[in-house]
Each structure stands twice: as structure tokens, then as C-alpha cells.
N, C-alpha and C positions, 0 to 999 in steps of 0.2 A: 494482432488482428487488424487488418487494414481498414475495416469498417469503422474502427474506433478513432482513426486519425482525424484531427481537425484540419490540418494543413500539411502539405508536403512542399519542400523547397529543394531546388537543385542549384548548384553553382557549376557553370559550364565555361570552359576556356578553350578556345580553338577547337570546338567540337568534342572536347573530352570532359566527361563528368569529373569535377574536382572534389565535390562534396555533396552530401545528401543530408537533409534534416527533416524531421517530422515532429509535429506538435500533437501530443495526445493528452487529453485530460485524464487525470487519475483521481481515485478516491483514497483519501488518507484517513485512517482512524486515529482518533485521540482518545486514549483510555487512561483515566486517572482513578485510582482506587485509594480509599482511605486506609492508611497504614494502622490506624487506631482500632480498626475492626479486625476480628479474627480471620485467619486465612481461609477457613471454610466459607464464610459469608462473602469474602472478597472474590473467591473463585466462583461462587454461585452468581454473584453480580456480573462478573466477567462473562460467564456463559450466557446470561440474559442479554447483555450488551452486544455480544458477538452474534447471537441469533437474530436480534432485531436488525443489526447492520446488514447481515446476509439477506434477510427477507426483503429489506428495502432495496438493496442493490439488485437482487434477483428480479424484483418487480420492474426495475429500470433496465433490465437486460444487461447488467454489468456482471463481470466475472472475477474481479480482483479488488482487494483492499490492500493498501500499502500502510505499513506500520514502521515507524522509526523508534527503536528501543534504546534506552539508556541504561537498563539494568539487566545484567546477564541472567539472573534467575528468572526474571519475567520473560526474557527472550526465550529461554529454554522451555518455559511453560507454554508460550504461544506455539512453539515448534512441536513440542511433544504431545500436547493435549488438544490443540486447536488446528493443527494442520498447516501452520505457516511454514515457510521455507526461506532460507537465505537466498539473496540474489547476488549476482555477480557485481563486482565493483563496489564503490563506496558511495553512499547517498550524499549528495550535495544539494544545496539550495542557494538560489540567488534572490535576494530581496531588492526590489527596485521601485 
């Protein structure tokens, strides 16, 4: 959505566009569940956390949450029960 872009950059050489870049702020969810608590209660907590995040972002007119998952079963749960989907490519981060 072009309305969500913070900045747009072009590199032009001899009248030809060589590159395009755009900066878009995203919302990333951090979800940490206590493994000492039974699965049912963790799932219930996850539902509440997810609902609250969606409500808050909806109020801000945002439409996406990005989640970076390190556990395959948790990834499957987010996809199958909460409507997340895989994205193209590999998630990378640069810290500076």
C-alpha cells in the first residue's frame, strides 16, 4: 500500500532508473509463552494477545503484523489457527 510508505528513493543514471527503494514501517509481534503452563492455557493466552494486537493495529488503520518464528510447531499453529501466512524470501535484519 503506497500510503504506508515513509520514503521512496530512486537511483537514476543517464536518464535510466537503475534502482528503486522504499521505506515502510512495519509492526512486529513478539510472543513469548511460558512452557511450564499447559498447552490449553498457553493457547488461550495467545488468542488474547493476538486479539489485543489486532484491535490496537485496527485502531491505527494498520493491516499487518509480522512475526519471526523459531519453532516449527508454533509456526504451524500461527498459520493454521490464526491466519498467518508465509512470505516470500528470507527474513533478514540489519542492526546499526
